[in-house]
Every structure is written in structure tokens, then in C-alpha cells.
C-alpha positions in Angstrom: -12.0 -174.8 -2.0 -11.2 -171.3 -2.2 -8.5 -169.6 -4.2 -6.5 -168.9 -1.0 -6.7 -172.7 0.1 -5.6 -173.6 -3.1 -2.6 -171.3 -2.9 -2.0 -172.6 1.0 -2.1 -176.1 -0.5 0.8 -175.3 -3.1 3.0 -173.3 -0.9 2.8 -176.4 1.7 4.0 -178.5 -1.2 6.7 -175.9 -2.2 5.1 -174.6 -5.1 5.8 -170.7 -5.5 4.6 -168.0 -7.8 1.1 -168.5 -7.5 -0.2 -165.1 -7.0 -0.6 -164.3 -10.6 -2.6 -167.4 -11.5 -6.2 -167.5 -11.5 -8.4 -170.2 -9.9 -8.6 -172.7 -12.8 -4.6 -172.7 -13.3 -4.4 -173.0 -9.5 -6.5 -176.1 -9.7 -4.4 -177.7 -12.4 -1.3 -176.7 -10.9 -2.4 -178.6 -7.6 -3.6 -181.6 -9.3 -0.5 -181.7 -11.1 1.5 -181.8 -7.9 -0.8 -184.2 -6.0 -0.3 -186.3 -8.9 3.6 -186.2 -9.0 3.5 -186.6 -5.3 1.6 -190.1 -5.8 3.9 -191.2 -8.2 7.0 -190.4 -6.1 5.4 -192.2 -3.0 4.7 -195.2 -5.5 8.4 -195.2 -6.9 9.6 -195.2 -3.1 7.5 -198.2 -2.4 8.7 -200.2 -5.6 12.2 -199.6 -5.0 12.4 -201.8 -1.8 13.2 -200.9 1.6 12.5 -197.3 2.8 15.3 -195.3 4.1 17.1 -192.1 4.1 18.6 -192.4 0.8 15.4 -193.1 -0.7 13.7 -190.5 1.1 16.3 -188.1 0.0 15.9 -188.9 -3.8 12.1 -188.6 -3.5 12.7 -184.9 -1.8 14.7 -183.9 -4.8 12.2 -185.0 -7.2 9.5 -183.2 -5.7 11.6 -180.2 -5.6 12.6 -180.6 -9.4 8.7 -181.1 -10.3 7.8 -177.9 -8.4 10.3 -175.9 -9.9 9.3 -177.0 -13.3 5.7 -176.2 -12.3 6.4 -172.8 -11.0 8.4 -171.9 -14.2 5.6 -173.3 -16.4 2.9 -171.1 -14.3 5.0 -168.1 -14.7 5.5 -168.6 -18.6 1.6 -169.1 -18.6 1.2 -165.8 -16.5 3.5 -163.6 -18.4 2.4 -165.1 -21.9 -0.6 -162.8 -22.1 1.4 -159.6 -21.7 3.7 -160.6 -24.1 0.9 -161.4 -26.6 -0.8 -158.2 -26.4 2.2 -155.7 -27.8 2.1 -158.7 -30.3 -1.5 -158.1 -31.3 -0.9 -154.3 -31.0 1.7 -154.4 -33.6 -0.3 -157.0 -35.8 -3.3 -154.4 -35.8 -1.0 -151.6 -36.6 0.7 -153.6 -39.6 -3.1 -154.4 -41.0 -3.6 -150.3 -40.5 -0.7 -149.5 -42.4 -1.2 -151.8 -45.2 -5.2 -150.5 -45.5 -3.6 -147.0 -45.6 -1.2 -148.1 -48.2 -4.2 -149.7 -50.3 -6.2 -146.9 -50.0 -3.6 -144.4 -51.5 -4.1 -145.4 -54.9 -7.7 -144.7 -54.6 -7.2 -141.5 -53.4 -5.1 -140.8 -56.3 -7.4 -141.9 -58.7 -10.1 -139.4 -57.2 -7.8 -136.5 -57.1 -7.1 -137.3 -60.8 -11.1 -137.4 -61.5 -11.2 -134.0 -59.9 -8.3 -132.5 -62.1 -10.1 -133.8 -65.1 -13.4 -132.3 -64.0 -11.9 -128.8 -63.4 -11.5 -127.9 -67.2 -15.3 -128.7 -67.6 -16.0 -126.2 -64.6 -13.8 -123.8 -66.4 -15.7 -124.1 -69.5 -19.4 -123.7 -67.9 -18.1 -120.4 -65.9 -18.5 -118.2 -69.0 -22.4 -119.2 -68.9 -22.3 -117.1 -65.8 -21.5 -113.9 -67.5 -25.1 -113.7 -68.2 -25.5 -112.3 -64.9 -24.7 -108.5 -66.1 -27.6 -108.9 -68.4 -29.7 -109.2 -65.2 -27.9 -106.2 -64.0 -28.7 -104.3 -66.9 -32.6 -105.4 -66.6 -32.4 -103.6 -63.1 -32.4 -100.0 -64.2 -35.2 -100.6 -66.5 -37.3 -101.9 -63.5 -35.8 -98.9 -61.4 -37.3 -96.6 -64.1 -40.5 -98.7 -64.2 -41.0 -98.4 -60.3 -41.3 -94.3 -60.3 -44.2 -94.7 -63.1 -46.2 -97.5 -60.9 -45.6 -95.2 -57.9 -47.2 -92.4 -60.1 -50.2 -94.7 -61.3 -50.7 -95.4 -57.6 -52.5 -92.4 -56.4 -54.5 -92.2 -59.7 -56.1 -95.6 -58.8 -56.8 -94.9 -55.4 -58.7 -91.6 -56.6 -60.4 -94.0 -59.1 -61.1 -96.6 -56.4 -62.5 -93.6 -54.4 -64.6 -92.2 -56.9 -66.1 -95.6 -57.8 -67.1 -96.0 -54.1 -68.6 -92.7 -53.7 -70.4 -92.9 -56.9 -74.2 -92.9 -56.5 -76.0 -96.4 -56.7 -78.6 -96.5 -59.4 -81.7 -98.9 -58.9 -85.3 -98.8 -60.0 -86.6 -96.2 -57.6 -83.7 -93.7 -58.4 -84.8 -90.2 -58.7 -84.0 -88.1 -61.7 -82.0 -85.5 -59.4 -79.4 -88.3 -59.2 -78.4 -88.1 -62.8 -78.8 -84.1 -62.6 -76.7 -83.7 -59.4 -72.9 -83.1 -59.0 -71.0 -86.1 -57.8 -68.7 -85.3 -54.8 -66.3 -88.1 -54.1 -63.5 -86.4 -51.8 -63.3 -83.5 -49.3 -61.2 -81.7 -52.3 -64.3 -81.4 -54.7 -66.7 -78.1 -54.6 -69.7 -77.2 -56.1 -69.6 -75.8 -59.5 -71.9 -72.9 -58.8 -74.2 -71.7 -55.8 -77.6 -73.6 -55.7 -76.0 -76.8 -57.3 -77.7 -79.8 -56.5 -74.8 -82.7 -55.2 -74.7 -86.5 -54.3 -72.2 -88.3 -52.2 -71.6 -91.6 -50.5 -68.4 -90.3 -49.0 -68.3 -90.5 -45.2 -66.2 -87.5 -44.6 -68.1 -85.4 -46.9 -71.3 -86.2 -45.3 -69.6 -85.5 -42.2 -67.9 -82.3 -42.8 -71.4 -81.1 -44.2 -73.0 -81.8 -41.0 -70.8 -80.1 -38.6 -71.0 -76.8 -40.3 -74.5 -76.7 -39.7 -74.6 -78.5 -36.1 -76.4 -81.4 -37.6 -76.5 -84.6 -35.6 -77.2 -88.1 -37.0 -80.8 -89.5 -36.4 -83.6 -91.5 -37.5 -87.4 -91.2 -37.5 -88.9 -93.1 -34.6 -91.5 -95.6 -35.4 -89.4 -96.5 -38.6 -86.8 -99.0 -36.9 -86.3 -102.5 -38.0 -85.3 -104.4 -34.9 -82.5 -102.8 -33.1 -81.6 -101.3 -36.5 -82.3 -97.3 -37.3 -85.1 -96.8 -39.9 -85.4 -93.7 -42.0 -82.2 -92.0 -41.8 -81.9 -88.2 -41.2 -80.4 -85.3 -39.4 -81.4 -83.3 -36.5 -80.4 -79.8 -37.3 -81.3 -76.9 -34.9 -83.9 -75.0 -36.0 -84.8 -76.9 -39.3 -87.4 -79.6 -39.8 -87.7 -80.0 -36.0 -89.9 -82.8 -35.0 -90.7 -84.9 -31.9 -90.3 -88.1 -33.7 -86.7 -87.6 -34.5 -84.3 -89.5 -32.5 -80.3 -89.0 -32.5 -78.3 -92.5 -33.2 -74.3 -92.6 -33.3 -72.6 -91.8 -36.5 -71.6 -95.5 -36.4 -75.0 -96.8 -36.7 -76.2 -94.1 -39.1 -73.0 -95.0 -41.7 -73.9 -98.8 -41.0 -76.9 -98.3 -42.1 -76.5 -95.8 -44.9 -73.6 -98.4 -46.3 -76.0 -101.6 -45.9 -78.8 -100.0 -47.7 -76.7 -98.5 -50.2 -78.3 -95.1 -49.9 -77.2 -91.7 -51.7 -77.2 -88.3 -49.8 -78.4 -85.7 -52.4 -77.9 -82.0 -50.7 -77.0 -78.8 -51.1 -73.8 -76.4 -49.6 -75.5 -73.1 -50.8 -78.5 -71.7 -52.2 -78.6 -69.7 -55.5 -77.7 -66.4 -53.6 -75.0 -67.7 -51.8 -76.6 -68.5 -48.3 -76.0 -72.0 -46.7 -78.5 -74.3 -47.4 -79.7 -76.9 -45.4 -81.4 -78.9 -47.9 -80.6 -82.6 -47.9 -82.4 -86.0 -48.7 -81.3 -89.7 -48.2 -82.4 -91.8 -51.2 -82.8 -95.4 -51.4 -82.2 -96.6 -54.8 -84.7 -99.8 -54.6 -87.6 -97.8 -52.7 -88.7 -94.1 -52.0 -87.9 -94.0 -48.3 -84.3 -93.6 -47.2 
């Protein structure tokens, strides 16, 4: 049966207040009502002649039983609502009790922190060592300028080491007797002085002053790389075998073979000199 059918059956039997009941409770109520009706019928049959007085008693008994069942149903329906506040009140009491129990633990933790505070205060003087670091800072600052001054000297030394001539078993004697030129600031000691360098800027300045172009000797190439390095100077050592190359190719070959350039800026009489020679320290040809 559906819930609505059960409620209709109860209404017909005079039972009210069933709207708040669920199906299991409605079924129990209907069953009790039907049992009470059965008992009332048996009492009528056992009491003797059927008549109006007996019928009236049976009806009164039915109404009394229905009223009792209705009251019981209402109590059951209202009991969950009443129990909820009680449960809430019980939970609140339990929380309050837990809070009270936690209070001593918090008090103990506060006391331990208070005891630890003096130890921290004693440890604070150790931090006063920071001024010593602050005093050391000026000494470092003073040392910085000296390092800055030493940097150019180191760079100059490195440039000289890179521009220093490469020595080998095939190095000529003129390497030892030539003046080393390591930068554009270096000048010959006197006119006609033999010079030696490996500095790219010095070599390019010497070539531009004479209109010279980087070149190689045709027929001496090694694969796709230049062979013997030379310069194409207009009016000086002109040859059909001279083939011009780029500065990048010229210097790439110059550095890979660790060549030296022996040259002159001026002749002894002060005139411009076009003398140059690339020397390979491991063999005679450059």
C-alpha cells in the first residue's frame, strides 16, 4: 500500500495526526488500529445479544483507543525535535569541558615560554659580535681600490703574454733582437728598429698606413684555408701569385699557426718602411 492509502485507512478509522508520520509508523498504527477493532468485535460477540448499548460501548472504546494512538504518534513525531536541542546542549557541554581541560595545558605552555625568555635574553649578547663584521667592512672597502688598480696591470700583462712572440725550433735570430710591440701605445725605440708582434690591432694599423691588403700566395693553400700569408702592397713586391683574402681568414690562419710578424715602421733615415715577414716558429715558411 502507498502512504496516502494508509493515511486514508487511518482517517476512516478515526485516527488523526498522521501527516507527520512516516510509512513504517503509519503501518504500525494501522496494524494496532485493526487489532483493536478485532478485539472490540470479539468483545461484542462474547457479551451476548447485539444491540444498541453494546454498539455504543464499542464505538466509545474505538474512539478512546484512537485518541491514545494519536497521542502516542504525536509524541513520537515530536520526540526527534525535542532530542535535537538536547543533543546540541550535550555537545556544547562537552566542548566547554574540553576547553576547561585544555586551559591548564595552555597555562603550562605559557609558563615554559616565560622560563625560556631569560635564556634568549642571555643569548642576545652573542649577537653583538656583528659590529666586528661592520668594522671589517671598511678594510674590505680599502682593499677594493687596490684590486681595481691591479686589474689594469693584470690585463696589460695578459695582453703582453698574448702578443709575445712564439718561439720554436725554426725561430730566427731576429726574433730575439727585435723590439716587442704588444699594443697600439708601444712605439719603436728608434728609426730602423726591427719589431715583432702578434697583436691584431697593431698589424691592421701598420697595413692601413701603407694601403696593404691581407693576402696569401696562390698555390700554397691547404684545402680551403690560406697558405703562406703576406700583404698586397701597391708598388711593393707585386706578383701575379698574390691573392687577397679577408682579415678574418688571415688572422684565423695567423693564430692557428702561431705565427709572428717581423716588420719595420721606419727605415734608419726616417722614411716609411714596407719591410715585413711572417715567421712560423716550427718551419721556415709563414
